[in-house]
N, C-alpha and C positions, 0 to 999 in steps of 0.2 A: 504494500500500500504506500503510495507516494505521500509526501507531506501535504500536498494540496488535497488529496482524498481524505486524509485524516483530519485536516482542518475543517473541510466541508462537513464531514460527519459530526465533528464536535459542535460546530455552529448550529446544525439542525437539532442536535440533542439539547443544546443550551437554550435554543429558541422555545422548544417544547417545555423545558423546565421553567422558563421565564413566564410562559402563559399560565402554568399551574401556580407559580408563586404569586402572580397578580391576583389570584382568587382566594388568597389566604383569609381575607376578611369577608368573604361571601359564604353563603350556605351551600356547601358542595355535597351532593349525595353520592351514593355508591355507584350508580350507573355512569355518572360523569367522571368519577375516578377511573372506572374501567375503560371508558372511551379514550381518556387522555393517555392511559398506559398503552393501549393498542396503537394510538397514533405514534407514540414515541418509539415503541418497538418496531413498528413498520418502517419508520425513517432510519433507524439504526441498522436494519437488516435488509434494506432495499436492494443492495447489490447482490448478484447471484454468486460471485466468487466465494470460495470457502473462506471463512473468517480466519485472518492471521492472528497471531498472539496479540499484536497491538490492537486490532479491532475488538478482540474478545475483552481485553482490558478496558477499552473505552466503553463497550456495551455494559460491562459489569459496573463500572463507575457511574454511568448514567442511570442504570437501574437502581443502584443503591441510593443515589441522590434523589431520584423520584420517590423511592419508598420513604425516605426521610421526610420529604415535603408532604407526601400524602399522610404520613403518620402524624405530622404536626396538625394538618387540617382536620383529620379525624378526631384527634385529641381535643380540638377546640369546639367540636360539635356539642351543643348543650344536651345534657341528659334530661330525660323526661322529668318534669316536676312531680313531686309527691305532695300529698295533702292528708290531713287528719281532720276528723269531725269531732267537735266537742259540744256538749249541751244536751238538753232533754229532747232527743230525736224521737219522732213518731213515724214509724214506717208506713208508707202509703204507696205500695208498688215501687216504681223506680224513683219516687220522690222522697226527699228528706222533708218531713213535716214538722211543724212546731205547734203545740197546743196553744189555743188562744190565751190561756191563763199561765202558760209556761214562759221561761226565759228564752233568750235568743239562742240559736244554734250557730256555732262558728265553724267555718271551713278555713283551716290554716295551711297555707302552701309553703313549700320548702324555700321559695325565694323571698319570703317575708310578707307576701300578699295575704290579706285577710278579708273574707267575705262572710257577713253575718245575715242570717234570716231572722226577721222579727217575729214576735208572737202571732199565731194565726196564719203564718206564711208557709209556702212550700216551694222547694226548688231542687235542683240537681246539677251535678257536674257532668255535662254531656261529653266532654272531650278534654284531654290533657296532653300538652306537648312540652317540648323543652323551652318554649318561649312564652307559654301562658296556658290559658284554658278557655273553654266555652261553658258558661254557666247559664242555666235556664231558670227564670223566675216564673213559676206556674201561677202564683197568686200571692198577694200580700206585699211585704216590704223587704227590700234587700239593701244592706249597707256595705260598701266596698272601699277598701284602701289598697290600691294596686301599686306595687313598687315599680318605679320606672327603671328599666334596664334597656341596653341596646337590643334591638330586634324584638322587644316585648310585643306580644300580640294577645290581647284578651278581648272577649266579647261577652256581653250579657244580653240574652234574648228574653223578651217579654211579649207574649202574643205575637203580632206581626212586626214588632219593632226589634231592631238590633242596635245595640250600643257598642261602638268600637272604641277600645281603650288601649292606651300605651302605658300610662302611669298617672293616677289621679285618685281623688277621694270623692265619693258621691253617694247619694241615697236615691233609690228608685222604687217606686210603687207601681203595681199593676193590678187593676180591678177587672176581673173577668166579666162581671155583670155590666159595668159601664164601658168596657173596652177602653179604659183610660190609663195612659201612662203619665206618671208624675216623677220628673227627674230633677233633683237639686244637686248642683255641682259645687263642691267646696274647694277643690284644687285641680289644676291642670285644665284639660279640655278633652272632649269626646266628640265623636261623630255619630249622630242618630239617623238611622234609615228606617223607612216604613211608609205607611199610607200617606200620600201627598208629599213625601220626602224622598223621592227616588234617588236624587243626587246627594243626599245626606245633608244634615243641618249641623253645623258646628256649635256646640254649647260650651261656653267658657266658664271659668271659675267665677262664682258670684251670680250665676244665672240659674233660672228655673224654667223648665219646659213642661208644659202640660199639653198632651196630644190625645185626641180621640180617634180611634180607628174607624168607628162607624161613619163619622162625618168627614174625616180627613183634616179636621181642625187641629192646628198646632199654634200654641201661644208661648212666646219667649218673653221673660220679664226678669227684672232684678230679683235676686233671691229673697231679699228682705221685704219685698212689696207684696201685698195681697194680690191674688190672681183669680178673680171670680170668672168662671166660665159659664155659669148658668145664664140662660137667656133671660133678658128683662121681661117683666110682665107686659102683656100686650093690652094697651088701653082700648076702650071701645071707640068706635068711629066718632070723630068730632063733627059736630054740625056747624057749618060755617056758611055764611051767605056767599052766593055765587059772585065771582069777581069778573070784571071785564078783562078781556085778554090784555089790554093795555096796562092793567094794574098788576099783572102777574110778573114778578121779577125773579130770576134765578138767585137762590141763596148762595153767596160765596162760600167756598169750601174753607173751613178754618185751617190755619197752619197747625201742624202737629206739635204737641207739647214735647218738652225735652224727655219726659218719661216715655212717651210714645216712640220717639226716635231711638231711645235706648233699647226698648223692647224689640224694635225692628232691626236692631244691629247697626244703626246709623250712628256709631260712636263719634266719628269725625264731625258729623252734623251738630252734635251736642256741643262739642268744644268750639266749633266755629260760631255757633249761636251765642255762646258765652263770650267769645272774643268781641262779637258785634255789640253786645250789651255792655261789655266791660267785665273782665273776669273778677276783679276786685269787688265791683258792685254786686255781681251775681252771688259771690260767696258771703258778702257782708250784709246784703239786704234781700237777696232772693228768697222765695219760699222754700220750705224743706224739700219738697219734691224735686225742685230744680237743683238744689245743692247735692242731693243724693244722686241724681242722674249725672251731674257733672263729675262727681267723684268716681262713680262707677265707670263712666265713659273714659276718663283719663286712665283709670287702672287697666281697662281692657286694651287701651292703646299703649300701655307700658310707660306712661308718663308718671313716674313715681312721685315727682315733686308736686304736680298739680293734684294728683289723687290724694296725697297726704294732706294738702291744704284743704281739700274738700271734706275729708273725714274729720279733720280737726274742727272745721267750721260746724259740722253736724254736732260734735261734742260740745262746743262752747255755746252755740246759739240755741240749740234744741236739747239741752241737757234733760235727761229723764225720759226722752222718747225712745221707742223701740229701735229707731234708726241710730240714735246716738249710742245706745248700748251695743248694738251690732257693730258699729264703727270701731269700738275698742278691740273686738276680735280681729277685724280686718286689718287694723293698724298693727296688731301683733303679728299677724301672718305676713304682712309686708316686711316688717322688721326682720322676721325670721328668715324669709326668703333672701333678704339682703345681707344676711350674716350677722346682724346686730342682735345677738342672743339675749343679752341683758335687757335691752329695750323690749324685745319680744316678750320676755317673761313678765315684765312689768305690765304690759298691755293685757296679757292673758290673765294675770291676777286681777286687773281692773274689771275685765269682762266677767270673770267668775264671781267676783264680789257683787257686781251689779245684777248679774243674771245667773244665779247658781243653778237654776233649772232650765236655762235657755237652750235653744236648739243647737247651739255651738258649744255647750258645756263640755261634752265628752271630747270633742276635737280640741278645744282649748287646753284641757287638762292633759290630753295625750301629747300635744305639741309642746307643752311646758316640760313634760317629762323628757322628751327627746332633746330639747334645748339644754336641760340641766345635765344630761348625760354627755352631750357634745362639749359642754363647757367644763367638764371634769368635776362637777359637784356630785360626788358619789352619795354622800349622806342625804343631800336634798333630793336626788333622784330616787333613792329608796323610799323616802317619806312620801313622795308624790306617787310612786308606783303602788304603794299600799293604799293610798287614798283612791287612786284610779280603780283598782281592783275591787275596793269596797263599794264604790259608786256605780262602776260600769264593768261588772265581772265578765260580760260577754261583748264588750266594746271593741272597736277596731284596733285599739292599742293594747288589748289585754295580753296577748302573747308577748309583746315587747315589754310590758310591765312585769310579767312573770320572770323574764330573763334578767331583769335588773335586781331581783331579790336573791339573797344568798340561799344556797341549798339547805333544806331543813336538816 
């Protein structure tokens, strides 16, 4: 074999190895490994002449290199997640059921993800992979805290709706009688698909979605705002004198309120409306609904400075309101996400003091626990872990709290 032949053979083998190496960060299955191996062996043995000692050495070296690369890729393939079920389970065929008077049933996955079924609910794990799972909510309420990881793929199915999740915390309810989905998102974002939502609707942290399969109706609103879906009562026909055509004038369509723009996902429109009015004026003199809408719109646009100004305005101008109490939790979460753990803990304590039984109490106490652990306060973390397990023994952070306590 001439030097040119040996060099050409080596370059072809190296090219095949390079193609495999570029796929290290991809999901590579066994058939693709086999196909790559066949292409490499074909390139190395293409010439018909009997292999010389040099050619055999090159073939052996290339094969060993390929095996090493394939071994690394195979080693990086995630193993299938495992999970355990804890709580008062009531067997109902393939479903995990919870008695109406019982506590929650928790499904704890090996990646740290926790899914809880509330009293009177039923659900099941339909599929588990190395990247996540598919959970079906048959009826009732489900609370999930999905750990964000690269390539994470989780779905929660409820009736005809599918919630696509990568990493977030949310509550979802499904009523079979009313065919109604009620989703509240606390962290991250999800995509919801279903009737009238074929392309998927993105729901972000701090938003609530109520959708009805029967009518295709879907309403997105701020999480802390009431969301009536019931049709208003129909009044009887009004008797009014006939008007001449010249006296009939079309009623001008009113401009949408800031809350309506927020519910429609027009976050930029809310901020621009505040700019037109004067942001300082809107925050210092505007009604509560506008201040809440502006703070939420800024948060969804990742304008942390404006969002914090709005939340603090809720706290100072409308102290004692439900919005002001909820703003304490959101301020804590923003500080937490920004790495300011001490500030986050202070806001969580404020929320828990003002709303000990509030809808964010479990999440605030759980986040406080995580912040204490990450800040190195072992004694404080143990104290909060005990309190969390006492108040929320089946909450989303229950497994994390158990791990913070010393072995008995």
